[in-house]
RONUKE-452371 format. One record per residue (C-alpha): x negated, y, z; residue number from 1. Coordinates in Angstrom, 1 decimal. Example, Ala and Ser with C-alpha at 12.3 -4.5 7.8 and 13.67 -1.06 7.14 Angstrom:
! RONUKE-452371
<X:-12.3 Y:-4.5 Z:7.8 i:1>
<X:-13.7 Y:-1.1 Z:7.1 i:2>
! end
This chain:
! RONUKE-452371
<X:-64.9 Y:55.0 Z:-8.8 i:1>
<X:-64.0 Y:58.5 Z:-7.5 i:2>
<X:-62.4 Y:57.7 Z:-4.2 i:3>
<X:-58.9 Y:58.3 Z:-5.4 i:4>
<X:-56.6 Y:55.4 Z:-6.3 i:5>
<X:-56.4 Y:55.0 Z:-10.0 i:6>
<X:-57.7 Y:53.1 Z:-12.9 i:7>
<X:-61.4 Y:53.6 Z:-11.9 i:8>
<X:-61.0 Y:52.6 Z:-8.3 i:9>
<X:-58.8 Y:49.7 Z:-9.2 i:10>
<X:-61.4 Y:48.4 Z:-11.6 i:11>
<X:-64.1 Y:48.7 Z:-9.0 i:12>
<X:-62.4 Y:46.8 Z:-6.0 i:13>
<X:-63.4 Y:43.4 Z:-4.8 i:14>
<X:-60.7 Y:40.8 Z:-4.2 i:15>
<X:-61.3 Y:38.4 Z:-1.3 i:16>
<X:-60.2 Y:35.0 Z:-2.5 i:17>
<X:-58.6 Y:32.5 Z:-0.1 i:18>
<X:-61.3 Y:30.2 Z:1.4 i:19>
<X:-64.1 Y:32.8 Z:0.8 i:20>
<X:-67.0 Y:32.8 Z:3.2 i:21>
<X:-69.9 Y:35.1 Z:3.9 i:22>
<X:-70.5 Y:38.8 Z:4.6 i:23>
<X:-67.4 Y:40.1 Z:2.7 i:24>
<X:-65.2 Y:37.8 Z:4.7 i:25>
<X:-66.9 Y:38.9 Z:8.0 i:26>
<X:-66.3 Y:42.6 Z:7.1 i:27>
<X:-62.6 Y:41.9 Z:6.4 i:28>
<X:-62.2 Y:40.0 Z:9.6 i:29>
<X:-64.0 Y:42.8 Z:11.6 i:30>
<X:-61.9 Y:45.5 Z:10.0 i:31>
<X:-58.6 Y:43.6 Z:10.8 i:32>
<X:-59.8 Y:43.0 Z:14.3 i:33>
<X:-60.6 Y:46.8 Z:14.8 i:34>
<X:-56.9 Y:47.4 Z:13.7 i:35>
<X:-55.8 Y:45.0 Z:16.5 i:36>
<X:-55.1 Y:42.0 Z:14.3 i:37>
<X:-56.3 Y:38.6 Z:15.6 i:38>
<X:-58.4 Y:36.7 Z:13.1 i:39>
<X:-59.6 Y:34.0 Z:15.4 i:40>
<X:-59.4 Y:30.4 Z:14.1 i:41>
<X:-57.4 Y:30.3 Z:10.9 i:42>
<X:-55.7 Y:33.6 Z:11.7 i:43>
<X:-57.3 Y:35.7 Z:9.0 i:44>
<X:-54.7 Y:35.1 Z:6.4 i:45>
<X:-51.9 Y:35.8 Z:8.8 i:46>
<X:-53.6 Y:38.9 Z:10.1 i:47>
<X:-54.1 Y:40.1 Z:6.6 i:48>
<X:-50.5 Y:39.6 Z:5.6 i:49>
<X:-49.3 Y:41.4 Z:8.7 i:50>
<X:-51.7 Y:44.3 Z:8.0 i:51>
<X:-50.5 Y:44.5 Z:4.4 i:52>
<X:-46.9 Y:44.4 Z:5.4 i:53>
<X:-47.3 Y:47.1 Z:8.1 i:54>
<X:-49.2 Y:49.3 Z:5.7 i:55>
<X:-46.8 Y:48.7 Z:2.9 i:56>
<X:-49.6 Y:47.2 Z:0.7 i:57>
<X:-48.5 Y:44.6 Z:-1.9 i:58>
<X:-50.6 Y:41.5 Z:-2.3 i:59>
<X:-50.8 Y:39.0 Z:-5.2 i:60>
<X:-51.4 Y:36.0 Z:-2.9 i:61>
<X:-53.5 Y:34.3 Z:-5.4 i:62>
<X:-55.2 Y:31.2 Z:-4.2 i:63>
! end
């Protein structure tokens, strides 16, 4: 991974799966919250979809 988007970075990323729990999920929720997206209750998935759409990030939506 070299900090630039390409094959090395893509191979090193972590995908958060639907229903995931733990520190990685908490970090995702905190990051979305800092970007003004509500993650309360079951809002994480909705917040993530809105964030991705606003930033023009495509998502695979794998379960």
